[in-house]
C-alpha positions in Angstrom: 33.1 -0.1 26.0 31.8 -1.5 29.2 31.9 -5.2 29.7 29.1 -7.5 30.9 28.8 -10.4 33.3 26.3 -13.1 32.6 25.7 -15.2 35.6 23.8 -18.5 35.6 22.4 -19.3 39.0 20.3 -22.2 40.3 17.8 -22.1 43.0 18.0 -25.5 44.7 14.9 -24.9 46.9 12.6 -24.0 44.0 14.3 -26.2 41.4 14.3 -23.3 39.0 17.2 -22.0 36.9 17.4 -18.5 35.4 19.8 -16.5 33.3 20.8 -13.2 34.7 22.4 -10.4 32.5 23.9 -7.5 34.4 26.2 -4.6 33.5 29.4 -4.1 35.5 29.0 -0.4 35.0 26.0 1.7 34.4 26.8 4.2 31.6 26.4 3.0 29.0 25.2 -0.6 29.5 26.5 -3.1 26.9 25.5 -6.8 27.0 27.3 -9.5 25.2 26.4 -13.1 24.3 22.7 -12.7 25.1 21.1 -15.9 23.7 17.3 -16.1 24.2 16.0 -18.6 21.7 13.5 -20.8 23.4 10.3 -19.8 25.2 11.8 -21.1 28.5 14.8 -18.8 28.1 12.6 -15.8 27.4 10.5 -16.6 30.4 13.3 -17.1 32.9 15.7 -14.4 31.9 16.2 -11.5 34.3 17.9 -8.1 33.9 18.4 -6.9 37.5 20.2 -3.6 36.9 20.4 -2.7 33.2 20.4 1.0 32.6 19.5 3.3 29.7 20.8 3.5 27.0 21.2 -0.3 26.5 23.1 -2.1 23.7 22.9 -5.8 23.2 26.0 -6.2 21.2 26.0 -10.0 20.5 24.0 -13.1 20.8 20.8 -14.5 19.3 17.3 -13.3 20.0 15.0 -14.4 17.2 11.9 -12.8 18.7 11.8 -9.7 20.9 8.4 -10.4 22.4 6.2 -8.3 24.5 7.2 -10.4 27.6 10.9 -9.7 26.9 10.3 -6.0 26.2 8.4 -5.6 29.5 11.4 -7.0 31.4 13.3 -4.0 29.9 10.7 -1.5 30.9 13.2 1.1 32.1 14.9 1.2 28.7 13.8 3.8 26.1 17.0 3.8 24.0 17.7 0.3 22.7 20.3 -0.9 20.2 19.9 -4.6 19.1 22.0 -5.1 16.0 23.0 -8.5 14.4 21.0 -10.7 16.7 19.2 -12.8 14.0 16.0 -11.1 15.0 12.9 -11.9 13.0 10.1 -10.1 15.0 10.2 -7.1 17.2 7.7 -5.7 19.7 8.1 -2.0 20.3 6.8 -0.6 23.5 4.9 2.7 23.4 7.4 4.3 25.8 10.4 3.6 23.5 12.2 6.7 22.1 15.1 5.3 20.1 15.4 1.9 18.5 18.2 0.6 16.3 17.8 -3.0 14.9 20.3 -3.2 12.1 21.6 -6.3 10.2 18.8 -8.6 11.4 16.3 -10.6 9.5 13.2 -8.7 10.6 10.0 -9.3 8.7 7.4 -8.3 11.3 7.0 -5.2 13.6 4.5 -5.7 16.4 2.7 -2.8 18.1 -0.1 -2.3 20.6 -3.6 -3.5 19.4 -5.2 -0.5 21.0 -5.0 2.2 18.3 -5.6 5.0 20.8 -2.3 4.2 22.5 0.2 6.9 21.6 3.9 6.1 20.7 6.8 8.2 21.8 9.3 6.9 19.3 11.6 9.6 17.8 14.1 7.5 15.8 13.9 4.1 14.2 16.7 2.4 12.2 15.8 -0.9 10.5 18.6 -1.0 8.0 19.4 -4.4 6.3 16.4 -6.5 7.3 13.7 -8.4 5.4 10.7 -6.1 5.6 8.2 -6.3 2.8 5.4 -4.2 4.4 5.8 -1.2 6.7 2.2 -0.1 7.1 2.6 -0.7 10.9 5.0 2.3 11.0 2.1 4.7 10.6 1.6 4.3 14.4 4.9 6.1 15.1 3.6 9.6 14.4 6.3 11.4 16.5 9.2 10.0 14.4 12.0 12.4 13.4 14.3 9.9 11.7 13.4 6.7 9.9 15.8 4.5 8.0 14.5 1.5 6.0 17.6 1.0 3.8 18.4 -2.5 2.6 15.0 -4.2 3.0 12.8 -6.1 0.6 10.1 -3.5 -0.2 8.6 -3.7 -3.7 5.7 -1.3 -3.2 5.6 1.7 -0.9 2.6 3.9 -0.1 3.7 7.4 1.0 0.4 7.6 2.9 2.1 5.5 5.6 4.0 8.6 6.6 1.4 11.3 6.3 0.8 11.6 10.1 4.6 11.9 10.9 4.6 15.7 11.1 7.9 15.8 12.9 9.8 13.6 10.4 13.1 15.1 9.3 14.8 12.3 7.4 13.4 9.3 5.5 15.5 6.8 3.7 14.2 3.8 1.7 17.4 3.1 -0.3 18.6 -0.3 -1.5 15.2 -2.0 -1.5 13.4 -3.5 -4.5 10.9 -0.7 -5.1 9.0 -0.8 -8.4 6.3 1.5 -7.4 5.9 4.5 -5.0 2.2 5.4 -4.6 0.4 8.4 -3.1 -3.3 8.4 -2.7 -4.2 11.1 -0.1 -1.2 13.5 -0.5 2.2 13.6 1.2 2.5 16.8 3.2 5.5 16.8 5.6 6.6 20.4 6.3 9.7 19.4 8.3 11.2 16.7 6.1 14.7 17.7 5.0 16.2 14.6 3.5 14.5 11.9 1.3 16.2 8.9 -0.4 15.0 6.2 -2.8 18.5 5.5 -4.1 19.3 2.0 -5.4 15.9 0.7 -6.2 14.2 -0.3 -9.5 11.8 2.6 -10.1 10.9 3.3 -13.7 8.7 6.3 -13.0 8.1 8.7 -10.1 4.9 10.8 -9.4 5.5 13.7 -7.0 2.4 15.8 -7.9 0.8 15.3 -4.5 3.9 15.9 -2.5 4.2 19.0 -0.4 7.7 19.2 1.2 8.4 22.8 2.0 11.6 22.1 3.9 13.1 19.4 1.7 16.8 20.1 1.1 18.2 16.9 -0.3 16.5 14.3 -2.6 18.3 11.2 -3.7 17.0 8.9 -6.5 20.3 7.7 -7.8 20.8 4.3 -9.4 17.2 3.4 -10.3 15.8 2.9 -13.8 13.9 6.2 -13.8 12.7 7.3 -17.2 9.5 9.3 -16.4 8.7 12.0 -13.9 5.2 13.2 -13.1 5.2 16.6 -11.4 8.3 18.8 -11.0 11.2 18.8 -8.6 10.9 22.6 -8.8 7.8 22.5 -6.6 10.1 21.8 -3.6 11.1 25.4 -3.0 13.8 24.6 -0.4 15.5 21.9 -2.4 19.2 22.5 -2.7 20.8 19.1 -3.7 19.2 16.7 -6.2 20.9 13.4 -6.9 19.6 11.8 -10.0 22.6 10.0 -11.6 22.5 6.3 -12.6 19.1 6.4 -14.3 17.7 6.5 -17.8 15.9 9.8 -17.8 14.0 11.0 -20.8 16.2 13.8 -22.1 13.3 16.2 -22.3 12.6 15.8 -18.6 16.3 16.2 -17.8 16.4 19.5 -19.7 13.4 20.7 -17.7 15.2 19.8 -14.4 18.2 21.9 -15.4 16.0 25.0 -15.8 15.3 25.0 -12.0 17.2 27.9 -10.6 19.7 27.4 -7.8 19.5 23.6 -7.8 22.7 21.6 -7.5 22.9 18.2 -9.3 25.3 15.4 -8.9 27.1 14.1 -11.9 28.3 10.8 -13.5 31.1 10.0 -15.9 30.7 10.1 -19.6 31.8 6.5 -19.8 28.4 5.2 -18.7 26.7 7.4 -21.3 28.9 6.0 -24.1 28.6 2.4 -22.8 24.8 2.6 -22.7 24.5 4.5 -25.9 22.9 7.4 -24.1 22.9 11.2 -24.5 24.6 13.5 -21.9 23.0 16.6 -20.5 25.0 18.6 -17.9 27.0 15.4 -17.0 23.9 13.3 -16.5 23.0 10.5 -18.9 19.6 10.5 -20.5 17.9 8.5 -23.3 16.2 9.5 -26.5 15.0 5.9 -27.1 13.9 3.9 -24.0 14.5 0.6 -25.8 18.3 1.1 -25.2 17.9 -0.1 -21.6 14.8 -2.3 -21.7 16.4 -5.7 -21.6 15.0 -8.9 -20.2 16.0 -9.3 -16.5 16.7 -13.1 -16.9 18.3 -15.3 -19.4 16.0 -17.1 -21.8 13.0 -15.1 -20.6 12.4 -13.6 -24.0 11.6 -10.0 -24.7 8.6 -9.7 -22.4 9.6 -12.4 -20.0 6.9 -13.1 -17.3 4.9 -10.1 -18.4 2.4 -12.3 -20.3 1.4 -14.1 -17.1 1.1 -10.8 -15.3 -1.2 -9.5 -18.0 -3.4 -12.6 -17.8 -3.6 -12.1 -14.0 -4.7 -8.5 -14.5 -7.3 -9.6 -17.0 -8.6 -12.2 -14.5 -8.8 -9.6 -11.8 -10.8 -7.3 -14.0 -13.2 -10.1 -14.9 -13.5 -11.0 -11.2 -14.3 -7.4 -10.3 -17.0 -7.2 -13.0 -18.6 -10.4 -11.7 -18.5 -9.1 -8.2 -20.2 -5.8 -9.1 -22.9 -7.7 -11.0 -23.4 -10.1 -8.2 -23.7 -7.3 -5.6 -26.0 -5.4 -7.9 -28.3 -8.4 -8.6 -28.4 -9.4 -4.9 -29.2 -5.8 -4.0 -32.0 -5.5 -6.5 -33.6 -8.8 -5.5 -33.4 -8.3 -1.8 -34.4 -4.7 -2.0 -37.5 -5.5 -4.2 -38.6 -8.2 -1.8 -38.1 -6.1 1.3 -39.8 -3.0 -0.3 -42.8 -5.1 -1.3 -43.2 -6.6 2.2 -42.7 -3.2 3.9 -45.2 -1.5 1.6 -47.8 -4.3 2.1 -47.5 -4.0 5.9 -47.7 -0.2 5.8 -50.8 -0.5 3.7 -52.3 -2.8 6.4 -51.4 -0.3 9.1 -53.0 2.5 7.2 -56.2 0.5 6.8 -56.3 -0.2 10.5 -55.6 3.4 11.2 -58.6 4.4 9.1 -60.8 2.2 11.1 -59.5 3.6 14.3 -60.0 7.1 13.0 -63.7 6.5 12.5 -64.0 5.5 16.2 -61.6 8.0 17.8 -62.0 11.7 18.6 -60.4 13.5 15.6 -59.0 16.2 17.9 -56.8 13.6 19.7 -53.6 12.6 18.0 -52.9 8.9 18.2 -49.4 7.7 19.1 -49.8 4.9 16.6 -50.4 7.5 13.9 -47.3 9.4 14.8 -45.2 6.1 14.7 -46.6 5.2 11.4 -45.9 8.6 9.9 -42.3 8.3 11.2 -42.1 4.9 9.6 -43.2 6.3 6.3 -40.5 8.9 6.5 -37.9 6.3 7.3 -39.2 4.1 4.5 -38.9 7.0 2.0 -35.3 7.7 3.2 -34.5 4.0 2.9 -35.8 3.9 -0.7 -33.7 6.9 -1.6 -30.6 5.3 -0.1 -31.2 2.1 -2.0 -31.7 4.1 -5.2 -28.4 5.9 -4.6 -26.6 2.6 -4.0 -28.0 1.2 -7.2 -26.8 4.2 -9.2 -23.3 3.8 -7.7 -23.2 0.1 -8.5 -24.4 0.9 -12.1 -21.7 3.6 -12.5 -19.0 1.2 -11.2 -20.2 -1.5 -13.5 -19.9 0.9 -16.5 -16.4 2.0 -15.4 -15.2 -1.5 -15.1 -16.6 -2.4 -18.5 -14.6 0.5 -20.0 -11.6 -0.5 -18.0 -11.8 -4.1 -19.3 -12.2 -2.8 -22.9 -9.0 -0.6 -22.5 -7.1 -3.6 -21.1 -8.3 -5.8 -24.0 -7.2 -3.1 -26.5 -3.8 -2.9 -24.9 -3.5 -6.6 -24.8 -4.2 -6.6 -28.6 -1.4 -4.1 -29.2 1.0 -6.3 -27.1 -0.1 -9.5 -28.9 0.6 -7.8 -32.2 4.1 -6.9 -31.1 4.6 -10.4 -29.8 3.7 -11.8 -33.2 6.5 -9.7 -34.6 8.9 -11.0 -32.0 8.0 -14.6 -33.0 9.0 -13.7 -36.5 12.5 -12.6 -35.5 14.0 -16.1 -35.6 12.7 -16.6 -39.2 14.3 -13.2 -40.1 17.5 -14.2 -38.5 17.5 -17.5 -40.5 16.8 -15.6 -43.7 19.6 -13.2 -42.9 22.0 -16.0 -42.3 21.2 -17.6 -45.7 21.7 -14.2 -47.4 25.1 -13.8 -45.7 26.1 -17.3 -46.8 25.2 -16.5 -50.4 26.7 -13.1 -50.6 30.2 -11.7 -50.1 29.0 -8.1 -50.2 29.9 -6.3 -46.9 27.5 -3.5 -47.8 24.6 -5.9 -48.2 25.5 -7.6 -44.9 25.6 -4.2 -43.0 22.3 -3.1 -44.6 20.5 -6.3 -43.4 22.0 -6.0 -40.0 20.8 -2.4 -39.7 17.3 -3.4 -40.7 17.2 -6.2 -38.1 18.7 -4.0 -35.4 16.0 -1.3 -36.0 13.3 -3.9 -35.9 14.5 -5.3 -32.6 14.9 -1.8 -31.1 11.3 -1.0 -32.1 10.0 -4.2 -30.5 12.0 -3.6 -27.3 10.5 -0.2 -27.0 7.2 -1.7 -26.2 8.4 -3.2 -22.9 8.5 0.2 -21.1 5.0 1.0 -22.3 3.9 -2.4 -21.1 5.4 -2.0 -17.6 4.0 1.5 -17.1 0.6 0.3 -18.3 0.7 -2.7 -15.9 1.5 -0.5 -13.0 -1.4 1.7 -13.9 -3.7 -1.3 -14.3 -2.8 -2.6 -10.9 -3.4 0.7 -9.3 -6.9 1.0 -10.9 -7.8 -2.5 -9.8 -6.8 -1.7 -6.2 -9.0 1.4 -6.4 -12.0 -0.5 -7.8 -11.6 -3.1 -5.0 -11.6 -0.4 -2.4 -14.8 1.1 -3.9 -16.5 -2.3 -4.1 -15.7 -2.8 -0.4 -17.1 0.6 0.4 -20.3 -0.1 -1.5 -20.6 -3.5 0.2 -20.4 -1.8 3.6 -23.1 0.6 2.5 -25.3 -2.3 1.4 -24.7 -4.1 4.7 -25.8 -0.9 6.5 -29.0 -0.7 4.4 -29.7 -4.3 5.2 -29.3 -3.5 8.9 -31.6 -0.5 8.5 -34.2 -2.7 6.8 -34.2 -5.1 9.7 -34.6 -2.2 12.1 -37.5 -0.9 10.0 -39.1 -4.3 10.1 -38.9 -4.3 13.9 -40.4 -0.9 14.1 -43.3 -2.0 11.9 -43.9 -5.0 14.1 -44.0 -2.7 17.1 -46.3 -0.2 15.4 -48.6 -3.0 14.3 -48.8 -4.3 17.9 -49.6 -0.9 19.2 -52.3 -0.3 16.5 -53.7 -3.8 17.1 -53.9 -3.1 20.9 -55.5 0.3 20.3 -58.0 -1.2 17.9 -58.9 -3.9 20.4 -59.4 -1.4 23.2 -61.6 0.7 21.0 -63.6 -2.3 20.0 -64.2 -3.2 23.7 -65.2 0.4 24.4 -67.6 0.4 21.5 -69.3 -2.8 22.7 -69.8 -1.3 26.2 
């Protein structure tokens, strides 16, 4: 490895000090002890002869700013590992960036969305990223590694424009949900990994990955699969161990011809009370693994608060729809009434003009008014369409709220049973004290165990329902935003229509005045 010299020099004449980092040899360039913490250090630092590729091997650079990146304008291959970096600006010209073992939480890109990026590989392993939507700008990526971050939700739509992507790894995060709204079609993707997350279910129905060869979902909490791994015709290696698959789904997977699976020891299956299918553990009863994540949280833990938040969100959405609908109806009625009144006035003036004008000559004012009538009709139709959409959304949200309340009732019923468990335990303890019968003791223990297992089985249903509710709420919010935008456009059109009416009224008034003067002469 090539060494580095860091020379601190002072300019006595200018009274300015700067830190200079320079490589002793040009291939490759490695810099050590690069410490750029303050704004002054970032401003004054110079790199007189660094060459590509560049590795900054040690030091501390909390923020790789645009200013600093521009001082490295000749570098397109940059390695910046273990520098306590929190934010990073990536220049459009960069081709390879490795920023491993930092504390990155923000990725900065050009504000100009028409600016194209040349980035081919990006390795952000072991950072603190919670959102990676910015990565959608890097549509030429071939390799992307996001292992060891703090992602809880991942939208596969982020990667839809990355048509050159070969490998994608999002292992060792905290993923609870992987969403796909518009479809996931990457024809060159060969390797995909979600290993070491907390996924309970996976939906691959909208995924089209013709070249996928290796898929890794090991060490999650996967129980459900929507879609079929068999849809990936090029898939050779499927790693699925360390999960809690529903046995029926695992049997279906094993029917896929030519697919190689990994395996896990039988000890885990026995330890967890699970069934084994072709050296992979699966479960016939999901309650076996649905335990509370924290001590003293109870069976459902913080899920009650989560459910209340969901209910509040649904209520808020209902109120918003009603508010928008009411506002739309009131403003539309007022504007329509005013516009119709003014059009009626214009028509009356036109009739008077028609009596004094040559019927063979077509008035410009008449043409403008006819055009305004057409615009008014289109405007009314658009308003009617918007009202129908708002009405339909309101009905959907009401139904959604009813389904949520029904589900809440089911969960409350189960919770009442949970509250009764301590009393059952106390009764059982009294029975055991009064009886020496081992058979009676075992019978009561079995009854209690079955009761607890039945109650625990509701937790999976709750979690999956909560995920579905969140997804539906997000969709409804998106639709409300879209309708609000449409309403704003209609309001703008109404204003334009009003201006056109004013102009037409002025023209008609002027024409009427001229005709009056001609008549008097």
